[in-house]
C-alpha positions as CSV (number, residue, x, y, z in Angstrom):
1,M,34.8,4.2,28.4
2,V,36.6,7.3,27.7
3,T,37.5,8.4,24.1
4,R,40.3,10.1,22.5
5,R,39.8,13.5,20.1
6,E,43.7,13.0,19.2
7,P,45.0,10.0,19.9
8,T,49.3,10.0,19.7
9,A,50.9,8.3,17.5
10,R,51.8,5.2,20.0
11,Q,48.1,4.6,21.2
12,M,47.5,5.0,17.6
13,R,50.3,1.8,17.0
14,L,48.6,-0.5,19.8
15,A,45.2,-0.4,17.8
16,V,46.5,-1.3,14.9
17,E,48.5,-4.3,16.5
18,L,45.5,-5.4,18.2
19,R,43.3,-4.7,14.6
20,R,46.3,-6.8,12.9
21,L,46.1,-9.3,15.4
22,R,41.6,-10.2,14.9
23,E,42.0,-10.0,11.1
24,A,44.9,-12.4,11.5
25,A,42.5,-14.1,13.6
26,G,40.0,-14.8,11.0
27,L,37.4,-12.4,13.0
28,T,34.8,-9.4,11.9
29,A,34.3,-6.9,14.2
30,R,31.3,-8.2,15.2
31,Q,32.4,-11.3,15.9
32,A,35.1,-10.3,18.6
33,A,32.8,-8.1,20.2
34,A,30.6,-10.8,20.8
35,L,33.2,-13.0,22.3
36,L,34.0,-10.7,24.7
37,G,30.8,-9.7,25.4
38,V,30.5,-5.7,23.9
39,N,29.4,-4.5,21.0
40,S,30.8,-4.0,17.7
41,V,31.8,-0.1,18.3
42,Q,33.5,-0.8,21.1
43,I,35.8,-2.8,19.1
44,S,35.8,-0.1,16.5
45,Q,36.9,2.0,18.4
46,I,39.6,0.2,20.6
47,E,41.1,-0.3,16.9
48,S,40.6,3.1,15.6
49,G,42.9,4.6,18.7
50,V,39.7,6.8,20.1
51,S,39.1,4.4,23.2
52,G,41.6,2.9,25.4
53,V,42.2,-0.9,26.3
54,S,42.4,-1.8,29.8
55,E,45.2,-5.2,30.5
56,K,42.1,-7.8,31.2
57,R,40.1,-6.7,28.1
58,L,43.7,-7.2,25.9
59,R,44.9,-10.2,27.3
60,S,41.3,-11.6,26.7
61,L,41.6,-10.5,22.9
62,A,44.8,-11.8,22.5
63,A,43.6,-15.0,24.0
64,H,40.5,-15.7,21.4
65,Y,42.7,-14.3,18.4
66,A,45.6,-17.2,19.5
67,C,48.2,-15.4,19.7
68,M,50.4,-17.0,21.9
69,D,53.8,-14.8,21.6
70,E,53.9,-13.9,25.4
71,V,56.4,-11.5,24.9
72,F,54.6,-9.6,22.4
73,I,51.0,-9.6,24.1
74,D,52.8,-8.6,27.6
75,A,54.7,-5.0,25.4
76,L,51.4,-4.6,23.8
77,V,49.8,-4.2,28.0
78,A,52.4,-2.0,28.5
79,M,51.5,0.1,25.7
80,A,48.0,0.4,27.5
81,T,48.8,0.4,30.8
82,D,51.6,2.8,30.6
83,R,50.5,6.3,32.0
84,T,53.8,8.4,31.3
85,R,53.2,12.8,31.2
86,G,56.8,12.7,29.2
87,W,58.3,16.4,28.6
88,W,57.5,16.0,25.3
89,E,53.8,17.1,26.5
90,D,54.9,20.8,27.2
91,Y,55.3,21.7,23.6
92,R,51.6,19.7,23.6
93,G,49.4,22.2,21.3
94,G,52.7,25.1,20.9
95,L,54.2,21.8,18.4
96,P,53.2,20.1,15.4
97,A,51.7,16.4,16.9
98,S,54.2,14.9,14.8
99,F,56.8,16.2,17.3
100,L,55.8,14.6,20.4
101,D,54.9,11.2,18.8
102,I,58.5,11.3,18.1
103,A,59.7,12.4,21.3
104,E,57.6,9.5,22.6
105,L,59.3,7.1,20.4
106,E,62.3,7.3,21.1
107,H,61.2,7.7,25.3
108,H,59.8,3.6,24.6
109,A,62.2,2.8,22.4
110,T,65.5,0.3,22.8
111,H,67.8,1.3,20.0
112,R,67.5,3.5,17.5
113,R,69.4,4.0,14.0
114,D,70.0,6.7,11.5
115,V,70.7,6.8,8.1
116,E,71.3,10.4,6.6
117,S,72.8,12.2,3.3
118,L,72.3,15.7,3.5
119,N,72.0,16.6,7.6
120,I,73.6,16.0,10.1
121,P,71.0,13.2,12.0
122,G,68.6,15.2,15.3
123,L,69.8,13.7,17.8
124,L,73.8,14.8,17.2
125,Q,73.2,18.3,16.1
126,T,74.6,21.2,18.2
127,E,71.9,24.2,18.7
128,D,73.7,25.8,16.2
129,Y,73.1,24.2,13.9
130,A,69.3,23.5,15.2
131,H,69.1,26.5,14.8
132,A,70.1,27.0,11.5
133,V,68.2,23.9,9.6
134,F,64.5,25.9,11.2
135,A,65.0,29.5,10.4
136,Y,66.0,28.1,7.1
137,R,62.2,27.3,6.9
138,V,60.0,28.9,4.2
139,P,57.3,30.3,4.5
140,E,59.8,31.5,7.8
141,L,58.4,31.1,11.5
142,P,57.8,33.4,13.7
143,T,61.1,33.5,16.2
144,A,59.2,31.8,19.2
145,D,58.3,29.5,17.4
146,T,61.3,28.3,15.9
147,E,63.0,28.6,19.0
148,M,60.7,26.8,20.3
149,R,61.1,23.8,18.1
150,V,64.9,24.1,18.6
151,E,65.0,23.8,22.2
152,H,62.1,20.3,21.8
153,R,65.5,19.0,19.6
154,M,67.7,19.6,21.8
155,R,65.7,18.1,25.4
156,R,65.1,14.9,22.7
157,K,69.1,14.1,23.1
158,V,68.2,12.7,26.2
159,V,67.9,9.6,24.8
160,I,71.7,9.2,23.9
161,E,72.7,11.7,26.4
162,G,71.2,11.2,29.6
163,P,71.1,8.7,32.4
164,A,69.8,5.6,30.5
165,P,70.4,6.5,26.8
166,I,70.0,3.8,24.1
167,P,72.2,2.6,21.7
168,Y,72.6,4.6,18.7
169,E,74.0,4.0,15.5
170,A,74.7,6.8,12.8
171,V,75.8,6.1,9.4
172,I,76.2,10.0,7.7
173,H,76.9,11.0,3.7
174,E,80.0,13.2,3.4
175,A,77.7,15.5,1.9
176,A,76.2,16.0,4.9
177,L,79.3,16.5,7.0
178,R,80.6,19.1,4.5
179,I,77.4,20.9,4.1
180,R,77.5,24.4,5.5
181,V,74.2,24.6,7.3
182,G,75.7,28.0,9.3
183,N,78.7,30.2,9.3
184,R,82.5,28.5,9.2
185,D,82.9,28.4,13.7
186,S,79.0,26.5,13.6
187,A,79.9,24.2,11.2
188,R,83.3,23.1,12.4
189,A,82.3,23.1,16.7
190,Q,79.1,20.6,14.8
191,L,81.9,18.4,13.3
192,V,84.1,18.0,16.8
193,R,80.7,17.3,18.9
194,V,79.6,14.4,16.3
195,L,83.2,13.5,16.9
196,E,82.6,13.9,21.1
197,L,79.4,11.9,21.1
198,S,81.2,9.1,18.8
199,E,83.7,7.8,21.7
200,A,80.1,7.1,23.7
201,E,80.4,3.0,23.8
202,H,76.6,3.0,22.6
203,V,77.1,5.3,19.9
204,T,78.6,4.9,16.5
205,V,78.9,7.0,13.8
206,R,79.9,6.0,9.8
207,V,80.0,8.2,7.0
208,I,80.1,7.3,3.5
209,P,82.8,8.9,1.7
210,F,82.1,10.6,-1.8
211,D,85.0,8.2,-3.7
212,L,82.6,5.2,-2.7
213,D,82.3,3.6,-6.0
214,G,78.7,2.2,-6.8
215,F,76.8,4.0,-4.0
216,A,73.3,4.6,-5.5
217,G,71.4,5.0,-2.3
218,A,71.1,8.6,-1.4
219,W,68.1,8.6,-1.0
220,S,67.7,6.2,2.0
221,T,68.0,8.9,4.7
222,M,65.6,6.9,7.4
223,M,65.3,7.2,11.2
224,Y,64.5,3.4,12.8
225,V,63.0,3.6,16.0
226,G,63.6,-0.4,18.1
227,G,60.7,-1.1,20.2
228,I,60.1,-3.7,22.7
229,V,60.3,-6.8,20.6
230,P,61.5,-6.1,16.9
231,K,57.8,-6.5,15.9
232,L,56.7,-3.1,17.5
233,D,59.7,-1.0,15.6
234,T,59.0,1.5,13.6
235,V,60.7,4.0,11.1
236,V,59.8,7.4,10.4
237,R,60.8,9.2,7.1
238,D,59.9,12.9,6.3
239,A,57.3,13.3,3.9
240,P,55.4,16.6,2.3
241,H,52.5,16.2,5.0
242,G,55.3,15.5,7.7
243,A,56.8,12.4,9.4
244,A,55.8,9.2,8.1
245,L,55.2,6.4,10.3
246,L,56.0,2.8,8.7
247,D,55.1,0.2,10.6
248,S,54.1,-3.2,9.0
249,E,56.4,-6.0,9.3
250,A,56.3,-5.7,5.0
251,Q,57.8,-2.0,5.6
252,L,60.3,-2.7,8.6
253,G,61.9,-6.2,6.9
254,S,62.5,-4.0,4.5
255,F,64.3,-1.1,5.9
256,R,66.2,-3.3,8.7
257,G,68.0,-4.6,5.0
258,L,68.5,-1.3,3.7
259,F,70.1,-0.3,6.5
260,R,72.6,-3.2,6.9
261,K,73.7,-2.8,2.9
262,V,74.1,0.9,3.9
263,E,75.9,0.3,6.7
264,E,78.1,-2.5,4.9
265,V,79.6,0.3,1.8
266,S,80.5,2.5,4.9
267,L,83.9,3.5,7.0
268,E,84.5,1.3,10.0
269,P,84.3,3.9,13.3
270,E,87.2,4.2,13.8
271,R,88.1,5.3,10.6
272,S,85.0,7.9,10.8
273,R,86.0,9.4,13.1
274,D,89.5,10.0,11.2
275,F,87.7,11.1,8.3
276,I,85.5,13.4,10.5
277,H,88.8,14.7,12.6
278,R,90.4,15.7,9.0
279,L,87.1,17.8,7.5
280,A,86.8,19.5,10.6
281,K,90.6,20.4,10.5
282,E,90.0,22.2,6.9
283,L,87.5,24.4,8.4
């Protein structure tokens, strides 16, 4: 059995889900290993993501765990057997692993939802805007590293601008629309780009204006990535050490509720477009 030194976030998610199934069945790793006819080390390696698992073995484990959700099992099999080497692999060793993990998440996503208060969501950013964001980093990055990050972010946009776009919803606070990350011209170009993308059938952009009464949710930024089934959804949030991926059932439920709450108080898409158009004219 080949072991991995650095499992990807997707490989780790599969491992976590298999461990959750075993624990829900009330079995120890040693008991699961006995049912499968292997040693407990192999179960531990599978559940830590350092070893893969075949379709046959995965379905056998699911049967022993009395998991009756065939759609969920099929989704796990798809994760286990996928051998895609995506475009993001071009950046392995050049960018932090979290950059690649997010790109891989998006590649397999069924939908995407963003809430942003201070920055334009990454998938809607222009190249100038993204460059200004990465160039402002402290400590400063070497020019080549900044350019690599910008290029990577632009390539990620394939999920909403490519040949097979996914449904995308963004709720953006007025603060993010007004803050001039770059100069006046680039700020105007960024707003125009958001307007252009919002016209696509699969893209919905909503705005939360400053004058909204009773809005205390400016902290509620999130990136919500839909999985093949809801159980495999993921929330990505910024953390001091980098991106934090949240995927427990309780966490996912909380963030689904949070998105609905933020969406309910935002302007309707048409009014949001008018709002952004007005801001662009003011620049």
